[in-house]
C-alpha positions as CSV (number, residue, x, y, z in Angstrom):
1,M,34.8,63.6,-44.5
2,S,32.4,63.0,-41.6
3,I,33.6,61.1,-38.6
4,V,31.2,58.6,-37.1
5,A,31.8,58.1,-33.4
6,A,32.0,54.5,-32.2
7,P,29.1,53.4,-30.0
8,P,29.9,53.2,-26.3
9,P,30.7,49.8,-25.0
10,S,27.7,47.9,-23.9
11,A,27.4,46.7,-20.3
12,P,28.2,43.0,-19.9
13,T,25.1,40.9,-19.9
14,A,24.5,38.8,-16.9
15,A,24.6,35.1,-17.6
16,P,21.2,33.5,-17.6
17,A,20.3,32.1,-14.2
18,V,20.7,28.3,-14.1
19,P,17.8,26.8,-12.3
20,S,18.7,24.8,-9.3
21,P,18.1,21.0,-9.6
22,L,14.7,19.8,-8.4
23,P,14.7,17.7,-5.3
24,P,14.3,14.0,-5.8
25,A,10.7,13.1,-6.5
26,V,9.0,11.4,-3.5
27,W,5.8,9.4,-4.3
28,S,2.8,10.4,-2.3
29,P,-0.9,9.6,-2.6
30,P,-2.6,11.6,-5.4
31,A,-4.0,15.0,-4.4
32,V,-7.8,15.3,-4.3
33,P,-8.9,17.8,-7.0
34,T,-10.1,21.2,-5.8
35,L,-13.1,21.0,-8.2
36,P,-16.1,19.0,-7.1
37,M,-15.6,15.4,-8.0
38,R,-17.9,12.4,-7.6
39,R,-16.8,9.6,-5.3
40,F,-18.0,6.1,-5.7
41,S,-19.5,3.7,-3.2
42,V,-18.3,0.1,-2.9
43,D,-21.6,-1.1,-4.4
44,E,-21.1,1.2,-7.4
45,Y,-17.6,0.0,-7.8
46,D,-18.7,-3.6,-7.8
47,R,-21.4,-2.8,-10.3
48,M,-18.9,-1.2,-12.7
49,I,-16.8,-4.4,-12.6
50,E,-19.9,-6.6,-13.1
51,V,-21.0,-4.7,-16.3
52,G,-17.5,-4.4,-17.7
53,I,-16.9,-0.7,-17.2
54,L,-13.8,-1.7,-15.2
55,T,-11.8,-4.7,-16.2
56,S,-9.0,-6.7,-14.5
57,D,-6.6,-5.3,-17.2
58,E,-7.0,-1.8,-15.8
59,R,-5.6,-2.6,-12.3
60,I,-7.8,-0.2,-10.3
61,E,-8.5,-0.1,-6.6
62,L,-11.2,1.8,-4.8
63,I,-9.6,3.9,-2.1
64,R,-11.7,6.2,0.0
65,G,-14.2,6.4,-2.9
66,W,-11.6,7.3,-5.5
67,L,-10.5,5.0,-8.3
68,I,-6.8,4.7,-7.8
69,P,-4.4,3.0,-10.3
70,Q,-2.4,0.3,-8.7
71,M,1.3,0.5,-8.8
72,S,2.9,-1.7,-11.3
73,K,4.5,-4.8,-9.8
74,N,8.2,-5.1,-10.5
75,L,10.4,-8.2,-10.0
76,P,11.3,-7.4,-6.4
77,H,7.7,-6.9,-5.5
78,I,6.6,-10.2,-7.2
79,A,9.5,-12.0,-5.5
80,G,8.6,-10.5,-2.1
81,T,4.9,-11.6,-2.5
82,R,6.0,-15.1,-3.5
83,R,8.4,-15.4,-0.5
84,A,5.7,-14.2,1.9
85,R,3.2,-16.7,0.6
86,K,5.8,-19.5,0.9
87,Q,6.7,-18.6,4.5
88,F,3.1,-18.2,5.7
89,A,2.1,-21.4,4.1
90,R,4.5,-23.2,6.4
91,L,2.7,-22.0,9.5
92,Q,0.1,-24.0,11.3
93,L,-2.9,-21.6,10.6
94,V,-5.6,-23.6,12.3
95,G,-9.1,-22.3,11.3
96,C,-7.6,-19.8,8.8
97,F,-6.5,-19.7,5.2
98,L,-4.1,-17.6,3.1
99,D,-5.6,-15.3,0.5
100,I,-3.3,-13.7,-2.1
101,Q,-4.0,-10.3,-3.8
102,D,-7.8,-10.5,-3.5
103,P,-10.0,-7.7,-2.3
104,I,-11.3,-6.9,1.1
105,R,-14.5,-4.9,1.4
106,L,-14.2,-1.9,3.7
107,L,-16.6,0.9,4.4
108,D,-15.6,3.1,1.4
109,S,-12.7,1.2,-0.1
110,K,-11.9,-2.2,-1.7
111,P,-8.1,-2.6,-1.6
112,E,-6.4,-5.8,-2.8
113,P,-3.6,-6.6,-0.2
114,D,-0.7,-8.8,-1.3
115,L,-1.5,-11.3,1.4
116,M,-4.3,-11.9,4.0
117,V,-4.8,-14.4,6.8
118,V,-8.5,-15.0,6.7
119,R,-10.5,-16.7,9.5
120,G,-12.7,-19.6,8.4
121,G,-12.6,-21.7,5.3
122,E,-12.3,-20.6,1.7
123,E,-15.8,-22.0,0.8
124,Q,-17.4,-19.5,3.2
125,F,-16.5,-16.8,0.7
126,D,-17.8,-18.3,-2.5
127,K,-20.8,-16.0,-2.3
128,R,-19.8,-13.1,-0.2
129,A,-16.9,-10.7,0.1
130,I,-14.2,-10.8,2.7
131,L,-14.9,-8.3,5.5
132,P,-12.7,-6.8,8.1
133,A,-14.1,-9.1,10.8
134,D,-12.9,-12.0,8.8
135,V,-9.2,-10.9,8.6
136,A,-6.6,-11.7,11.2
137,L,-3.6,-10.2,9.4
138,I,-2.9,-8.2,6.3
139,L,0.5,-7.9,4.6
140,E,1.6,-5.5,1.9
141,V,4.9,-5.7,-0.1
142,A,6.2,-2.1,-0.6
143,D,8.9,-0.5,-2.7
144,S,7.9,2.7,-4.5
145,S,4.5,2.5,-2.8
146,I,5.9,2.6,0.8
147,E,4.4,6.0,1.7
148,F,1.0,5.0,0.4
149,D,1.1,1.8,2.4
150,R,2.2,3.7,5.5
151,T,-0.4,6.4,5.3
152,W,-3.6,5.7,3.3
153,K,-3.6,2.0,3.7
154,L,-2.5,2.0,7.3
155,V,-5.2,4.4,8.2
156,M,-7.9,2.3,6.3
157,Y,-6.8,-0.9,8.0
158,A,-6.6,0.6,11.5
159,E,-10.0,2.2,11.1
160,A,-11.4,-1.1,10.0
161,G,-10.0,-2.9,13.0
162,I,-7.6,-5.2,11.2
163,R,-5.7,-6.7,14.1
164,A,-2.2,-7.0,12.5
165,Y,-0.7,-5.2,9.5
166,W,2.7,-6.0,8.0
167,I,4.7,-4.1,5.5
168,I,7.6,-5.9,3.8
169,N,9.7,-2.7,3.2
170,L,11.9,-3.5,0.2
171,A,13.4,0.0,0.1
172,D,14.8,-0.1,3.6
173,H,15.3,-3.9,3.8
174,C,13.1,-4.5,6.8
175,V,9.6,-5.7,8.0
176,E,7.3,-3.3,9.7
177,V,4.7,-4.8,12.0
178,F,1.7,-2.8,13.3
179,D,-0.6,-4.1,16.0
180,D,-3.5,-3.0,18.2
181,P,-5.6,-0.8,15.9
182,T,-7.7,2.1,17.3
183,G,-10.7,1.3,15.0
184,P,-12.9,4.2,14.0
185,A,-11.3,7.3,15.5
186,P,-10.6,11.0,14.6
187,E,-7.1,9.8,13.5
188,P,-7.1,6.0,13.1
189,A,-3.7,4.4,13.8
190,Y,-2.0,1.4,15.3
191,R,-0.9,1.7,18.9
192,S,2.1,-0.6,18.5
193,Q,4.8,-0.6,15.8
194,Q,7.9,-2.8,15.5
195,T,10.6,-2.9,12.9
196,F,12.5,-6.1,12.2
197,K,15.8,-6.1,10.3
198,P,17.8,-8.8,8.5
199,G,18.9,-11.4,11.0
200,D,15.7,-11.0,13.1
201,S,12.7,-13.3,13.1
202,V,9.2,-11.9,13.2
203,P,6.6,-13.5,15.5
204,V,3.3,-14.3,13.6
205,V,0.5,-13.5,16.0
206,I,-3.0,-14.5,15.1
207,D,-5.8,-13.3,17.4
208,G,-3.3,-12.9,20.3
209,H,-1.5,-16.3,19.8
210,E,1.9,-16.7,18.3
211,V,1.6,-19.4,15.7
212,G,5.2,-19.3,14.5
213,R,8.1,-17.1,13.4
214,V,9.3,-15.9,10.0
215,A,12.9,-14.9,9.3
216,V,13.3,-11.4,7.7
217,N,15.9,-12.8,5.4
218,D,13.4,-15.3,4.1
219,L,11.0,-12.4,3.2
220,L,13.4,-10.1,1.4
221,P,14.3,-10.9,-2.2
């Protein structure tokens, strides 16, 4: 009878490595592709809308020549925009009017801010676009778009010379106010920044004159 030797015990196999959890996703402006891509001028963008290539259902903005999908508006964003409109409508805006979620024509962009204080009367813009020189103040309501509003949009508005830029920051429950833009510069920015928290009131300054104050509590849903 032959005897078959038992096989030697195998070495214990290491447990498969468990991948560490990914850090929380942070939204940032979309990266520019490394392959050559064609950018669009504001005139080309307007023409695509005129002929129906782009429709209002697509919710697209032209940002630095790129067609960027707008962030979907959730209930807090809608409420924040509604509250801002209500509070600004109470102010004595002599020689200005409020414009809500309509485009402003910049050099290479056509964003649609949540609110603008525009110099002049509404009828002046029946046949022409709103330009940076027409705008005294721009306001954006930000939740998941906060980094985009603090970077790309802030730089665009500062470069265009928009005098005052407000961000209603829903994530951090505050209002950020930027003033004194550099205009065209190697790194466009605002020279002044203030943050107002619940309990504070924000001075509304139009062309260097305070026209009233808005309570932060009245702007945050």
